[in-house]
C-alpha positions as CSV (number, residue, x, y, z in Angstrom):
1,X,-22.7,-12.2,-6.6
2,X,-20.4,-15.8,-6.3
3,X,-21.7,-18.0,-3.6
4,X,-19.0,-16.6,-1.0
5,X,-20.2,-13.2,-1.3
6,X,-23.7,-13.8,-1.1
7,X,-23.2,-15.4,1.9
8,X,-20.7,-12.7,2.9
9,X,-23.4,-10.2,2.9
10,X,-26.2,-12.3,4.1
11,X,-23.8,-13.1,7.2
12,X,-23.0,-9.6,7.9
13,X,-26.5,-8.2,8.1
14,X,-27.5,-10.9,10.6
15,X,-24.4,-9.7,12.3
16,X,-25.7,-6.1,12.3
17,X,-29.0,-7.6,13.2
18,X,-28.3,-9.6,16.0
19,X,-25.9,-7.1,17.9
20,X,-28.2,-3.8,16.8
21,X,-28.8,-2.9,20.4
22,X,-25.3,-2.9,21.7
23,X,-24.2,0.8,21.3
24,X,-21.9,3.4,22.6
25,X,-22.9,6.9,21.7
26,X,-26.1,6.0,19.9
27,X,-23.6,4.1,17.3
28,X,-24.1,0.3,16.8
29,X,-20.7,-0.8,18.2
30,X,-21.2,-3.8,15.3
31,X,-21.1,-1.0,12.3
32,X,-17.6,-0.3,13.5
33,X,-15.7,-3.2,13.2
34,X,-14.3,-4.3,9.9
35,X,-16.2,-7.2,9.1
36,X,-14.4,-9.3,6.8
37,X,-11.4,-9.4,9.2
38,X,-13.1,-11.5,11.8
39,X,-13.8,-14.5,9.2
40,X,-11.1,-16.8,9.4
41,X,-10.2,-19.7,6.8
42,X,-12.7,-22.2,8.1
43,X,-15.4,-20.2,8.2
44,X,-14.4,-18.6,5.0
45,X,-14.5,-22.5,3.3
46,X,-17.7,-22.8,4.6
47,X,-19.2,-19.7,3.5
48,X,-18.2,-20.9,0.1
49,X,-20.2,-23.9,0.1
50,X,-23.9,-24.3,-1.3
51,X,-26.4,-24.1,1.4
52,X,-24.4,-22.0,4.0
53,X,-27.6,-19.5,4.0
54,X,-29.8,-22.3,5.7
55,X,-27.8,-21.7,8.5
56,X,-28.7,-18.1,9.0
57,X,-31.9,-16.7,10.6
58,X,-32.2,-13.1,10.7
59,X,-30.2,-12.1,7.4
60,X,-31.6,-9.2,5.1
61,X,-28.6,-8.7,2.2
62,X,-30.0,-10.7,-0.7
63,X,-29.2,-8.9,-3.8
64,X,-26.3,-6.3,-4.3
65,X,-28.1,-3.6,-4.9
66,X,-29.7,-3.8,-1.3
67,X,-26.1,-3.6,0.5
68,X,-26.2,0.1,0.9
69,X,-29.7,1.0,2.1
70,X,-29.5,-1.8,4.3
71,X,-26.7,0.1,6.1
72,X,-28.3,3.6,5.4
73,X,-31.4,2.6,7.1
74,X,-28.9,1.4,10.2
75,X,-27.3,4.6,10.4
76,X,-30.6,6.7,9.5
77,X,-31.2,7.2,13.6
78,X,-28.6,9.3,14.6
79,X,-27.7,10.9,11.0
80,X,-28.2,14.1,10.5
81,X,-28.1,16.8,7.4
82,X,-25.2,17.9,6.1
83,X,-24.3,21.2,7.2
84,X,-22.0,23.9,6.0
85,X,-20.0,25.3,8.5
86,X,-17.7,28.2,6.9
87,X,-15.3,28.9,10.0
88,X,-14.5,25.1,10.3
89,X,-11.6,23.5,9.2
90,X,-11.1,21.3,6.6
91,X,-9.7,18.0,8.7
92,X,-7.6,15.7,6.5
93,X,-6.5,12.3,8.1
94,X,-2.9,11.7,7.4
95,X,-3.4,7.5,7.8
96,X,-4.1,6.0,3.9
97,X,-5.1,8.9,2.2
98,X,-1.6,8.9,0.3
99,X,-1.7,12.6,-0.9
100,X,1.8,13.5,-1.4
101,X,3.4,16.2,0.2
102,X,4.0,18.1,-2.9
103,X,0.2,18.2,-3.7
104,X,-1.1,18.5,0.5
105,X,1.1,22.0,0.3
106,X,-0.3,22.7,-3.2
107,X,-3.9,22.0,-2.9
108,X,-4.6,23.0,0.4
109,X,-4.1,26.2,2.6
110,X,-2.4,26.1,5.7
111,X,-5.2,28.1,7.4
112,X,-8.1,26.2,6.1
113,X,-6.6,23.3,6.4
114,X,-5.6,20.9,9.7
115,X,-3.5,17.1,9.6
116,X,-4.9,15.0,11.5
117,X,-2.1,12.2,12.7
118,X,-0.6,9.8,15.5
119,X,2.3,12.1,15.6
120,X,3.1,15.3,18.1
121,X,4.8,17.5,15.1
122,X,3.5,21.1,15.1
123,X,3.0,20.8,11.3
124,X,3.3,18.6,8.1
125,X,4.4,20.4,4.9
126,X,3.4,23.2,6.0
127,X,0.1,22.7,7.2
128,X,-0.7,22.3,11.0
129,X,-1.0,19.1,12.4
130,X,-2.9,17.7,15.4
131,X,-2.2,14.9,17.7
132,X,-4.9,12.2,17.8
133,X,-4.2,11.2,21.1
134,X,-4.6,14.1,22.3
135,X,-8.4,14.0,22.3
136,X,-8.7,10.4,24.3
137,X,-10.2,10.0,27.2
138,X,-10.8,6.9,29.9
139,X,-13.5,5.1,28.3
140,X,-12.5,1.2,30.1
141,X,-15.8,1.2,31.7
142,X,-17.9,1.6,29.1
143,X,-15.8,-1.0,27.2
144,X,-16.1,-3.8,29.7
145,X,-19.5,-3.6,29.8
146,X,-20.6,-3.6,26.0
147,X,-17.6,-6.6,26.1
148,X,-19.6,-8.3,28.8
149,X,-23.0,-7.5,26.8
150,X,-21.6,-9.0,23.8
151,X,-20.2,-12.1,25.1
152,X,-23.8,-12.8,26.5
153,X,-24.9,-12.2,23.2
154,X,-22.9,-15.0,21.6
155,X,-23.4,-17.5,24.3
156,X,-27.1,-17.4,23.4
157,X,-26.2,-18.6,19.5
158,X,-24.2,-21.6,20.3
159,X,-24.6,-23.6,17.1
160,X,-24.5,-20.7,14.9
161,X,-21.9,-21.1,11.9
162,X,-20.2,-17.7,12.8
163,X,-21.2,-16.4,16.1
164,X,-20.0,-19.9,17.2
165,X,-16.9,-19.9,15.8
166,X,-13.9,-19.0,18.3
167,X,-12.1,-16.5,15.9
168,X,-15.1,-14.5,15.1
169,X,-16.4,-14.0,18.3
170,X,-13.1,-13.2,19.7
171,X,-11.9,-10.9,17.4
172,X,-15.3,-9.1,17.3
173,X,-15.1,-8.6,21.8
174,X,-11.1,-7.4,21.3
175,X,-11.8,-5.1,18.7
176,X,-14.5,-3.3,21.3
177,X,-12.6,-1.5,23.6
178,X,-10.6,0.2,20.4
179,X,-14.1,0.6,18.7
180,X,-15.6,2.8,21.9
181,X,-11.9,4.5,22.4
182,X,-12.3,5.5,18.4
183,X,-15.8,6.8,18.7
184,X,-14.7,9.0,22.2
185,X,-11.5,10.2,20.5
186,X,-13.6,11.8,17.6
187,X,-16.4,13.1,19.7
188,X,-13.8,14.8,21.8
189,X,-11.9,16.0,18.5
190,X,-15.2,17.6,16.7
191,X,-16.3,19.0,20.2
192,X,-12.8,20.7,20.5
193,X,-12.4,21.8,16.8
194,X,-15.2,23.2,14.7
195,X,-14.6,21.0,11.3
196,X,-16.4,21.8,8.1
197,X,-15.2,18.8,6.0
198,X,-13.6,15.3,6.6
199,X,-11.1,13.8,4.5
200,X,-9.8,10.0,4.9
201,X,-8.4,7.3,2.7
202,X,-10.3,4.5,3.7
203,X,-13.0,3.6,6.1
204,X,-11.3,0.0,6.4
205,X,-9.8,1.2,10.0
206,X,-11.7,2.1,13.0
207,X,-10.1,5.8,13.3
208,X,-10.9,6.5,9.6
209,X,-14.7,5.1,10.3
210,X,-15.5,6.9,13.2
211,X,-14.5,10.3,11.5
212,X,-16.6,9.4,8.8
213,X,-19.9,8.2,11.1
214,X,-19.3,10.4,14.3
215,X,-19.3,13.2,11.4
216,X,-22.4,11.9,10.4
217,X,-23.9,12.6,13.4
218,X,-23.0,16.2,13.3
219,X,-23.7,17.0,9.5
220,X,-20.3,17.4,9.0
221,X,-19.4,16.4,5.1
222,X,-16.9,13.4,4.8
223,X,-15.2,12.6,1.3
224,X,-13.2,8.8,1.3
225,X,-11.0,8.5,-1.2
226,X,-10.3,5.4,-3.3
227,X,-7.3,3.7,-2.1
228,X,-6.6,0.9,-4.7
229,X,-8.6,-0.4,-7.6
230,X,-11.9,-2.4,-6.6
231,X,-10.5,-6.0,-6.2
232,X,-12.0,-6.9,-2.6
233,X,-15.2,-5.2,-2.4
234,X,-15.7,-5.5,1.2
235,X,-13.0,-3.1,1.5
236,X,-15.0,-0.2,0.1
237,X,-18.6,-0.9,0.7
238,X,-20.7,0.1,2.6
239,X,-19.7,3.8,2.4
240,X,-19.7,5.3,5.8
241,X,-18.7,8.8,4.6
242,X,-21.2,11.5,2.6
243,X,-19.3,11.1,-0.5
244,X,-16.7,9.0,-2.1
245,X,-14.1,10.0,-4.7
246,X,-13.7,7.4,-7.3
247,X,-11.1,6.9,-10.2
248,X,-13.7,6.7,-12.8
249,X,-16.7,5.9,-14.2
250,X,-16.2,2.1,-13.7
251,X,-16.3,2.7,-10.2
252,X,-19.3,4.9,-10.3
253,X,-21.2,2.3,-11.7
254,X,-19.7,-0.3,-9.2
255,X,-21.1,1.5,-6.2
256,X,-24.5,2.4,-7.9
257,X,-24.8,-1.4,-8.8
258,X,-24.9,-2.0,-4.9
259,X,-27.1,1.1,-4.1
260,X,-25.3,3.6,-3.4
261,X,-26.8,7.4,-4.5
262,X,-25.1,8.6,-7.4
263,X,-24.9,11.9,-6.0
264,X,-22.4,11.0,-3.1
265,X,-20.1,9.6,-5.6
266,X,-17.4,11.8,-7.9
267,X,-15.3,11.3,-10.1
268,X,-12.2,13.1,-8.5
269,X,-9.2,10.4,-9.6
270,X,-6.9,10.2,-7.1
271,X,-4.0,13.2,-6.3
272,X,-1.6,10.4,-6.1
273,X,-1.6,10.1,-9.8
274,X,-1.3,13.9,-10.8
275,X,2.2,13.8,-10.8
276,X,2.0,11.3,-13.7
277,X,0.7,13.8,-16.2
278,X,2.3,16.9,-14.8
279,X,5.9,16.1,-13.4
280,X,8.5,15.0,-15.8
281,X,10.5,11.5,-14.7
282,X,13.4,11.3,-16.3
283,X,14.8,8.0,-16.9
284,X,17.7,6.6,-15.1
285,X,21.2,5.9,-17.3
286,X,22.2,4.0,-14.9
287,X,19.5,1.5,-14.6
288,X,20.7,-1.3,-16.2
289,X,24.1,-1.2,-14.3
290,X,22.3,-1.0,-11.0
291,X,19.9,-4.0,-11.6
292,X,22.6,-6.1,-13.7
293,X,20.6,-6.2,-17.0
294,X,21.6,-6.6,-20.5
295,X,21.2,-3.9,-22.8
296,X,20.6,-6.2,-25.9
297,X,17.5,-7.7,-23.9
298,X,13.9,-6.2,-23.8
299,X,13.3,-5.3,-20.0
300,X,10.0,-6.3,-18.6
301,X,9.0,-5.5,-14.6
302,X,6.4,-8.2,-13.8
303,X,4.5,-6.9,-10.4
304,X,3.6,-10.2,-8.3
305,X,0.5,-10.1,-5.7
306,X,-0.5,-12.5,-3.0
307,X,-2.6,-15.7,-3.9
308,X,-1.6,-16.3,-6.9
309,X,-1.3,-19.7,-8.4
310,X,2.5,-20.6,-8.3
311,X,2.4,-23.0,-11.1
312,X,1.1,-20.3,-13.6
313,X,3.2,-17.8,-12.2
314,X,6.5,-20.1,-12.6
315,X,5.4,-21.1,-15.9
316,X,4.9,-17.4,-17.3
317,X,8.4,-16.3,-15.7
318,X,10.3,-19.6,-16.7
319,X,8.7,-19.9,-20.3
320,X,8.9,-16.1,-21.4
321,X,13.0,-15.7,-20.6
322,X,13.5,-18.8,-21.9
323,X,13.5,-17.6,-25.8
324,X,16.5,-15.4,-24.7
325,X,14.5,-12.1,-25.8
326,X,13.3,-10.7,-22.7
327,X,14.4,-10.4,-18.9
328,X,12.5,-9.9,-16.0
329,X,12.6,-7.2,-13.2
330,X,9.9,-8.9,-10.4
331,X,8.9,-6.3,-7.9
332,X,7.1,-8.9,-5.4
333,X,3.9,-7.5,-3.6
334,X,4.7,-5.9,-0.1
335,X,2.6,-8.1,1.7
336,X,4.4,-11.1,0.1
337,X,7.6,-9.4,1.1
338,X,6.5,-8.9,4.8
339,X,5.6,-12.2,5.1
340,X,8.8,-13.5,3.4
341,X,7.2,-15.4,0.8
342,X,9.3,-14.7,-2.2
343,X,11.3,-18.0,-2.7
344,X,9.7,-18.5,-5.7
345,X,10.9,-15.8,-7.6
346,X,14.3,-16.1,-5.8
347,X,14.6,-19.8,-6.6
348,X,14.1,-18.8,-10.6
349,X,16.4,-15.8,-10.4
350,X,18.9,-18.2,-8.9
351,X,18.6,-20.4,-12.3
352,X,19.2,-17.4,-14.5
353,X,20.6,-13.9,-15.7
354,X,17.4,-13.2,-16.7
355,X,15.4,-12.9,-14.0
356,X,15.7,-10.1,-11.2
357,X,14.1,-10.0,-7.7
358,X,14.4,-6.5,-6.5
359,X,13.8,-6.9,-2.9
360,X,14.0,-3.7,-1.2
361,X,10.6,-2.3,-0.3
362,X,11.5,1.2,-0.7
363,X,12.1,1.0,-4.4
364,X,9.6,3.4,-6.3
365,X,7.4,1.4,-8.6
366,X,7.0,4.2,-10.6
367,X,10.8,4.4,-11.6
368,X,10.5,1.0,-12.0
369,X,7.9,1.4,-14.8
370,X,9.4,4.2,-16.2
371,X,12.3,2.2,-16.9
372,X,10.9,-0.9,-18.1
373,X,9.8,-1.2,-21.5
374,X,6.9,-3.1,-20.6
375,X,4.6,-4.2,-18.0
376,X,3.7,-7.6,-16.8
377,X,1.0,-7.4,-13.8
378,X,-1.4,-9.0,-11.6
379,X,-4.8,-7.5,-11.0
380,X,-3.3,-4.6,-9.4
381,X,-3.2,-1.1,-9.4
382,X,0.7,-1.2,-10.8
383,X,-0.9,-2.3,-14.2
384,X,-3.1,1.0,-14.0
385,X,-0.2,2.7,-13.3
386,X,1.5,1.3,-16.7
387,X,-1.2,2.5,-18.4
388,X,-1.2,5.7,-17.0
389,X,2.1,6.3,-17.5
390,X,2.0,5.1,-21.5
391,X,3.8,1.6,-21.1
392,X,2.3,-1.6,-22.7
393,X,0.7,-3.7,-19.9
394,X,0.0,-7.2,-19.7
395,X,-2.3,-8.3,-17.2
396,X,-2.2,-11.9,-15.9
397,X,-5.3,-13.4,-14.1
398,X,-3.6,-16.4,-11.8
399,X,-5.3,-15.3,-8.5
400,X,-7.0,-18.3,-6.9
401,X,-10.4,-16.8,-5.9
402,X,-13.8,-17.0,-4.8
403,X,-15.0,-14.5,-6.9
404,X,-14.6,-13.1,-10.1
405,X,-12.7,-9.4,-11.2
406,X,-13.7,-7.8,-13.9
407,X,-12.0,-4.5,-13.4
408,X,-9.3,-5.6,-16.6
409,X,-11.3,-7.5,-18.9
410,X,-11.9,-5.0,-20.9
411,X,-8.3,-5.0,-21.8
412,X,-9.1,-8.0,-24.3
413,X,-6.5,-10.1,-25.3
414,X,-4.0,-8.3,-23.2
415,X,-5.3,-9.8,-20.1
416,X,-4.8,-13.5,-20.0
417,X,-5.5,-16.6,-17.4
418,X,-3.2,-18.7,-19.3
419,X,0.6,-18.4,-19.3
420,X,1.5,-19.6,-22.5
421,X,-1.3,-17.1,-24.0
422,X,0.2,-14.4,-22.3
423,X,3.5,-15.1,-23.5
424,X,2.2,-15.0,-27.1
425,X,0.6,-12.0,-26.7
426,X,3.5,-10.2,-25.4
427,X,5.8,-11.9,-28.1
428,X,3.5,-10.3,-30.6
429,X,3.3,-7.2,-29.3
430,X,6.9,-6.5,-29.2
431,X,7.3,-8.3,-32.9
432,X,4.4,-6.5,-35.0
433,X,3.6,-2.8,-35.4
434,X,0.0,-3.7,-36.4
435,X,-0.5,-5.5,-32.6
436,X,1.1,-2.2,-30.9
437,X,-1.4,0.1,-32.7
438,X,-4.1,-2.3,-32.0
439,X,-3.2,-2.1,-28.3
440,X,-2.9,1.4,-28.4
441,X,-6.6,1.2,-29.1
442,X,-8.0,-1.3,-25.8
443,X,-6.0,0.8,-23.7
444,X,-7.6,4.1,-24.7
445,X,-10.8,2.4,-24.2
446,X,-9.9,0.8,-20.9
447,X,-9.0,4.6,-19.7
448,X,-11.8,6.3,-20.7
449,X,-14.0,4.2,-18.4
450,X,-11.1,3.8,-15.9
451,X,-9.2,6.7,-15.3
452,X,-9.5,10.0,-17.1
453,X,-8.8,12.6,-14.2
454,X,-5.4,14.5,-15.1
455,X,-6.1,17.3,-12.4
456,X,-7.0,14.8,-9.4
457,X,-6.4,17.6,-6.8
458,X,-8.5,20.7,-8.7
459,X,-11.5,18.0,-8.7
460,X,-10.9,17.2,-5.0
461,X,-10.8,20.7,-4.2
462,X,-13.7,21.9,-6.4
463,X,-16.2,19.1,-4.6
464,X,-14.8,19.9,-1.2
465,X,-16.0,23.6,-2.2
466,X,-19.4,22.5,-3.5
467,X,-20.1,20.3,0.1
468,X,-19.2,23.3,2.3
469,X,-18.9,26.6,0.5
470,X,-15.2,26.9,1.8
471,X,-12.7,27.1,-0.7
472,X,-9.8,24.6,0.1
473,X,-6.8,27.0,-1.2
């Protein structure tokens, strides 16, 4: 682990230990907060320094393999053995599951399935919908009492590097009413609707986490799909669902290295990628005209991301188009668009006709991949999608981070930290048949460990059937 992550898990375990008796319906409230979001830049900087652990008093997690077991021990008193309820419904939480409409109706029967959403619509995609708001009840008194007790505990921790941090304490206490509300709402839902298994797309949000945790109290199996490549481990571990459906063998090894039992991990892929293998996507004849591209140049899609080294990305863009062979379509990350942090790209666009910035957030990234001759990506799912769509992909590792990311490391020289090295690799690929042949071998080896599932929907429904003895179709 990096220094920061070692301190992160030490602090997380101390937070849990200090607040373990603060419970609602027997569930520790501290277990239900998205912990990493309580850490601001000031505290994060402190945690990146050697010696931070000396400021802690009751931390337990020292090694990666201790992460999941620590949380399993905490949950053990309220978890029940999984039970197969043949009369129950498969409940799919619409938030974050990202299963395409066509795949939902293809893989899941309306008679055996319910969609859970924040909408009052009677159905989604032909499947009955239930409104989560219909199960709420007044929890204000309980929230006030728990918030008061939390404030009292924090008051006893004066001088603590985190518990004395105003942002950390305020964030947690402000979340308590939402946590209590989510636990109560999900409890009411399970009281009123027989459920055989729950499908969620993440456990970062309190609603999805409550579906898994309250479900565990009743022996209801839950499956959490992988919502993106494993970049920030804090978003994927600990696991709160009974099972996880992951992209490939890389993730399976990753979770096991952090203490999750192998029998809780299923390599299912994700239904959102099924259409890459099963649906024919046609190139757009008007693509070059739509984006003002030069048909005599090689068009490359450049996907960006947050926290990039600005000098490196600027050098990559500037030097790549300087020779006149390449033109770039730049697709800023949605976070950059929402924060209006794209001036670096638009400034470069204003200086040359070979750079085009896509500002429409609704643009389908897969259409851009399909119509480009290659993909240049930060450490993101765009690179994986480009590989699955059989495009040459070149990855730049320009992220400024407090840990190492190794997901794409097996791409050999097709992932680079240096702009000049990456440009050389790109140029060689498009000029050398031998290099293109070498790339295919590297890509094949990468995908063998990262993504091989062409029919994720079938793998997912088979897992549900195994857990519940109910056929979703």
